C-alpha positions in Angstrom: 0.0 0.0 0.0 2.8 2.4 0.9 4.5 1.7 -2.5 1.2 2.4 -4.3 0.7 5.7 -2.4 4.3 6.7 -3.2 3.7 6.0 -6.9 0.4 7.9 -7.1 1.6 10.9 -5.1 3.8 12.3 -7.9 1.0 11.9 -10.4 -1.3 13.9 -8.2 1.4 16.6 -7.8 1.9 16.7 -11.6 -1.9 16.7 -12.1 -2.2 19.7 -9.7 0.5 21.6 -11.4 -0.8 20.7 -14.8 -4.4 21.7 -14.0 -3.2 25.1 -12.9 -0.9 25.6 -15.8 -3.4 24.0 -18.3 -6.3 26.2 -17.3 -4.4 29.4 -18.2 -2.3 27.8 -21.0 -5.5 26.4 -22.7 -7.0 29.9 -22.6 -3.8 31.4 -24.0 -3.6 28.8 -26.8 -7.3 29.3 -27.7 -6.7 33.1 -27.9 -3.6 32.6 -30.0 -5.5 30.2 -32.2 -8.3 32.7 -32.7 -5.6 35.3 -33.5 -4.3 33.0 -36.2 -7.8 32.2 -37.6 -8.7 35.9 -37.7 -5.5 36.8 -39.6 -5.8 33.9 -42.0 -9.3 34.8 -43.0 -8.6 38.5 -43.3 -5.4 38.3 -45.4 -5.9 35.2 -47.5 -3.8 32.1 -48.2 -0.8 33.8 -50.0 -0.1 36.6 -47.4 -0.8 34.1 -44.6 1.9 31.9 -46.2 4.4 34.8 -45.8 3.5 35.1 -42.1 3.8 31.3 -41.7 7.3 31.4 -43.2 8.3 34.4 -41.0 7.0 32.6 -38.0 9.0 29.5 -38.8 12.2 31.6 -39.1 11.4 33.3 -35.8 11.2 29.8 -34.2 14.8 29.1 -35.1 15.9 32.6 -33.9 14.1 32.1 -30.6 15.7 28.7 -30.2 19.3 30.0 -30.7 18.7 33.1 -28.5 17.4 30.9 -25.7 20.6 28.8 -25.8 18.7 25.9 -24.2 18.7 28.0 -21.0 14.9 28.0 -20.4 14.7 24.2 -20.1 18.0 24.1 -18.2 16.8 27.0 -16.0 13.6 25.2 -15.0 15.7 22.3 -13.7 18.3 24.7 -12.1 15.7 26.9 -10.4 13.6 24.0 -9.1 16.7 22.7 -7.3 18.3 26.0 -6.2 16.6 26.3 -2.8 17.4 29.7 -1.3 19.2 30.8 -4.4 16.2 30.6 -6.6 15.8 34.3 -7.3 19.4 35.0 -8.2 19.3 31.9 -10.4 16.3 32.9 -12.5 17.4 36.6 -12.6 20.9 35.7 -13.8 19.6 33.3 -16.4 17.1 36.0 -17.6 19.9 38.5 -18.0 21.9 36.0 -20.0 19.0 35.0 -22.3 18.1 38.7 -22.8 21.7 39.6 -23.9 21.7 36.6 -26.3 18.3 37.7 -27.8 19.4 41.3 -28.3 22.6 40.3 -30.1 20.9 37.8 -32.4 18.0 40.1 -33.2 20.5 42.8 -34.4 22.3 40.2 -36.5 19.0 38.9 -37.9 17.8 42.4 -38.9 21.1 43.0 -40.6 20.8 39.8 -42.6 17.3 40.8 -43.8 18.6 44.3 -44.8 21.5 42.8 -46.7 19.2 40.2 -48.5 17.1 43.1 -49.9 13.8 41.2 -50.3 10.6 42.8 -51.6 9.5 45.7 -49.3 6.5 43.9 -47.8 8.6 40.8 -47.2 11.3 42.8 -45.6 8.9 44.7 -43.3 7.1 41.5 -42.2 10.3 39.5 -41.6 11.9 42.4 -39.7 8.9 42.9 -37.4 8.5 39.2 -36.8 12.2 38.6 -36.0 12.3 41.6 -33.6 9.7 39.7 -31.6 12.5 37.5 -30.3 13.7 40.3 -28.0 10.7 40.6 -25.7 10.1 36.9 -25.9 13.7 36.3 -24.8 13.1 38.4 -21.7 9.8 36.7 -20.7 10.3 34.8 -17.4 7.4 32.3 -17.8 10.0 29.4 -17.6 11.2 30.8 -14.3 7.7 30.8 -12.9 7.5 27.1 -13.7 10.8 26.4 -12.0 9.6 28.4 -9.0 6.4 26.4 -8.8 4.2 29.4 -9.7 2.2 27.7 -12.4 -0.7 30.1 -12.2 1.5 33.1 -12.9 3.2 31.2 -15.8 -0.2 30.5 -17.3 -1.5 34.0 -16.6 1.4 35.6 -18.5 0.5 33.5 -21.6 -3.1 34.6 -21.4 -2.2 38.2 -21.1 0.1 38.1 -24.0 -2.3 36.3 -26.3 -5.3 38.5 -25.2 -3.4 41.7 -26.0 -2.3 40.4 -29.4 -5.8 39.2 -30.3 -7.3 42.5 -29.3 -4.8 44.4 -31.4 -5.4 42.4 -34.6 -9.2 42.5 -34.1 -9.0 46.3 -34.1 -6.4 46.8 -36.7 -6.2 43.9 -39.2 -9.0 43.8 -41.8 -7.2 42.9 -45.0 -3.8 42.1 -46.5 -2.9 45.8 -46.4 -2.4 45.5 -42.7 -0.1 42.4 -42.9 2.8 44.0 -41.1 0.6 45.0 -38.2 0.3 41.3 -37.2 3.9 40.8 -36.0 3.9 44.4 -34.6 0.8 43.5 -32.5 2.6 40.5 -31.1 5.7 42.5 -30.3 3.7 45.1 -28.3 1.8 42.4 -26.5 4.9 40.5 -25.5 6.6 43.8 -24.3 3.7 44.7 -22.0 3.7 41.1 -20.7 7.4 41.2 -19.8 6.9 44.4 -17.8 3.9 42.9 -16.0 5.9 39.7 -15.2 8.7 41.6 -13.6 6.3 43.6 -11.5 4.4 40.5 -10.3 7.7 38.7 -9.5 8.9 41.8 -7.6 12.3 41.6 -9.2 13.9 43.6 -12.0 16.8 41.9 -13.8 18.3 45.2 -14.9 18.8 47.3 -11.8 18.4 47.1 -8.0 19.2 44.3 -5.5 17.8 41.5 -7.7 19.9 42.6 -10.7 23.0 42.6 -8.5 22.2 39.2 -7.1 21.7 37.8 -10.6 25.0 39.1 -11.9 26.8 37.7 -8.8 25.1 34.3 -9.5 26.2 34.4 -13.1 29.8 35.1 -12.0 29.8 32.2 -9.6 28.3 29.8 -12.1 30.3 31.1 -15.1 28.6 32.2 -18.3 30.6 29.7 -20.3 29.6 26.8 -18.1 25.9 27.8 -18.4 26.1 28.0 -22.1 27.8 24.6 -22.3 25.2 23.1 -20.0 22.4 24.5 -22.2 24.1 23.6 -25.5 22.9 20.0 -25.5 19.4 21.1 -24.7 19.7 23.8 -27.4 20.8 21.2 -30.0 18.0 18.8 -29.0 15.5 21.6 -29.2 16.8 22.7 -32.6 16.3 19.2 -33.9 12.8 19.1 -32.5 12.1 22.4 -34.1 13.4 21.1 -37.4 11.0 18.2 -37.2 8.1 20.7 -36.6 9.1 23.6 -38.9 11.4 22.4 -41.6 8.4 21.4 -43.8 7.1 25.0 -43.8 10.5 26.3 -44.8 11.0 23.7 -47.5 7.4 24.3 -48.9 8.3 28.0 -49.2 11.6 27.1 -51.0 10.1 24.4 -53.3 6.6 25.6 -53.8 5.0 29.0 -53.0 3.3 31.1 -50.3 -0.1 29.8 -51.1 0.9 26.2 -50.4 2.7 27.3 -47.3 -0.5 29.1 -46.2 -2.7 26.1 -46.8 -0.4 23.7 -45.0 0.2 26.2 -42.2 -3.6 26.4 -41.6 -3.8 22.7 -41.1 -0.6 22.6 -38.9 -1.9 25.3 -36.6 -4.9 23.2 -35.8 -2.9 20.2 -34.6 -0.6 22.6 -32.7 -3.6 23.5 -30.4 -3.8 20.1 -28.6 0.0 19.7 -28.8 0.5 23.0 -27.0 -2.2 22.2 -24.5 -0.4 18.9 -23.7 2.7 21.0 -23.1 1.1 22.0 -19.8 1.5 18.5 -18.6 5.1 18.0 -19.7 6.1 21.4 -18.4 4.6 20.5 -15.0 6.2 17.1 -15.0 9.8 18.2 -15.5 10.4 19.7 -12.0 8.5 16.8 -10.4 10.4 14.1 -12.3 13.7 15.8 -11.6 13.0 15.7 -7.9 11.9 12.1 -8.0 15.0 11.1 -9.9 17.2 12.8 -7.3 15.3 11.1 -4.5 15.5 7.7 -6.3 11.8 6.8 -5.9 8.8 6.6 -8.2 10.0 8.2 -11.4 9.8 5.2 -13.7 6.3 4.2 -12.7 5.1 7.8 -13.0 6.5 8.0 -16.5 4.7 4.8 -17.5 1.4 6.1 -16.3 2.0 9.4 -18.1 2.8 7.6 -21.4 -0.4 5.6 -21.2 -2.4 8.8 -20.6 -0.6 10.5 -23.5 -1.2 7.7 -25.9 -4.9 7.2 -25.1 -5.8 10.9 -25.0 -3.8 11.7 -28.1 -5.4 8.9 -30.2 -8.9 10.0 -29.2 -8.1 13.6 -30.4 -6.6 12.3 -33.6 -9.6 10.1 -34.6 -12.0 12.9 -33.9 -10.0 15.4 -35.9 -9.6 13.0 -38.8 -13.4 12.4 -38.9 -14.1 16.1 -38.9 -11.2 17.4 -40.9 -13.3 18.9 -43.7 -15.9 20.7 -41.6 -13.2 21.9 -39.2 -11.2 23.6 -42.0 -14.3 25.1 -43.6 -15.6 26.4 -40.2 -12.3 28.0 -39.1 -10.8 29.3 -42.3 -13.5 29.3 -45.0 -13.7 27.9 -48.6 -10.4 29.3 -49.7 -8.6 26.8 -47.4 -10.6 23.7 -48.4 -7.6 22.0 -49.9 -5.9 21.8 -46.5 -8.4 19.2 -45.3 -6.3 16.3 -46.7 -3.2 17.4 -44.9 -5.1 17.9 -41.7 -6.4 14.3 -41.9 -2.8 13.0 -42.0 -1.3 15.4 -39.5 -4.0 14.5 -36.9 -2.1 11.3 -36.3 1.0 13.2 -35.3 -0.8 14.3 -32.2 -0.6 11.0 -30.1 2.9 10.4 -31.3 3.9 13.9 -30.2 2.3 13.4 -26.9 4.2 10.2 -26.1 7.5 11.5 -27.5 7.1 14.6 -25.3 6.6 12.6 -22.1 9.5 10.4 -22.9 11.8 13.3 -23.8 11.0 15.1 -20.5 11.7 11.9 -18.5 15.1 11.6 -20.2 16.0 15.2 -19.5 14.9 14.8 -15.8 17.5 12.0 -15.7 20.2 14.1 -17.2 20.3 12.1 -20.5 19.9 15.1 -22.8 23.1 14.2 -24.6 21.7 10.8 -25.6 18.3 12.4 -26.6 20.2 14.8 -28.9 21.5 12.1 -31.2 18.2 10.5 -31.8 16.3 13.7 -32.3 19.0 15.0 -34.7 18.8 11.8 -36.7 15.0 12.1 -36.9 15.3 15.8 -38.0 17.8 14.9 -40.7 15.5 12.2 -42.0 12.7 14.7 -42.0 14.6 17.2 -44.1 15.8 14.6 -46.6 12.3 13.1 -47.0 10.8 16.5 -47.5 13.4 17.5 -50.1 12.8 14.3 -52.0 9.0 14.2 -51.8 7.7 17.8 -51.7 8.5 18.7 -55.3 6.2 15.9 -56.5 3.6 15.5 -53.8 3.5 19.0 -52.2 2.0 19.6 -48.8 0.7 16.0 -48.5 4.3 14.8 -48.6 5.1 17.2 -45.8 2.2 15.9 -43.8 3.2 12.2 -44.2 6.8 13.0 -43.5 5.8 14.6 -40.2 4.0 11.5 -39.1 6.8 9.2 -40.3 9.4 11.3 -38.4 7.5 11.0 -35.1 7.3 7.2 -35.7 11.0 7.0 -36.3 11.8 9.1 -33.2 9.5 7.2 -30.9 10.9 3.9 -32.2 14.4 5.1 -31.5 13.5 6.0 -27.9 11.9 2.7 -27.2 14.5 0.5 -28.9 17.6 2.3 -27.6 17.0 4.7 -24.7 14.4 2.6 -22.9 16.4 -0.6 -23.4 19.5 1.0 -21.9 18.3 2.6 -18.7 20.7 4.3 -16.3 
């Protein structure tokens, strides 16, 4: 009985954290999804394709500017004890400096490339968004156990962005307003976050504590520690976003817009499930260090992920046509086929996410990196070979196949060689 109670207790703790984070995160994701639907319907498939491409490039910029420090920081802050505030402030200072430097480089690259004026304006505004997002301490809130605040920041940011586009975006002529609205919303949210956390990373006692913590830890050591997580996250992002970039390269903005409309739908449950994995990381980290209950907790989470994800996938497959028509209109009808295939990436993503978090909690991110990188490389090669002939359907099938490959690698190699 005692063993059973010990095994169930972490699940309850994760469930409590997840419920708090999910309640706000779900609202945030719904608002962001409504933001996407409004923009897609108002600007049309081709301009929406440009936004989808710019968003994909932003994803890589955010990844590099983060340096793997957000995921590493959750683990560091959750185990820092009395040094929690200096730890999250110091990491925030480092992430912000990286974001600023890389945004300047990215804007210079756009200027040197000399794209069409509209493309240059949209790309520049979208890439500048990396700066406020790099300062946002939502990851620190999770490490501190303040899941409600982490979720609330997401809701605030999404609500402000949605309100701005509802007021200002009514056609393709306001395309550049879309990333500017997101920039303003993120900036306001950053200010609110620091006020609510009662710490300013730039001046005052908290800033001095953060700088002192960085000196003690060593910036180089922190960057090395985050490098493996950065590389793993980059490979995951390649699995998720390479198709949009390659569709842009090999096809055109309209195809990117159609495919992006379908992909945004499956991202909604995937992002919602993130509340569970984000909540699980600090709990599983503590269980691993205590040496009790982590494996059984992971098994139960995997079963939950597989069952729930499959249910969502089947429902979405059955309703793929009506869902596309209801959300985006007749212009996007061709996206229904891609959505039917992509739906089955949902349960695979759920299970892969749980397993990935469990490996990170055990400190096995170096091993994870190799398998995720291999899956990402396979994804890119398959897309390059198949997109020219089969278009967005090739991208959809490749996405599902990549998840199958990654999950198989985890089961056959990492699960079979437990440490």
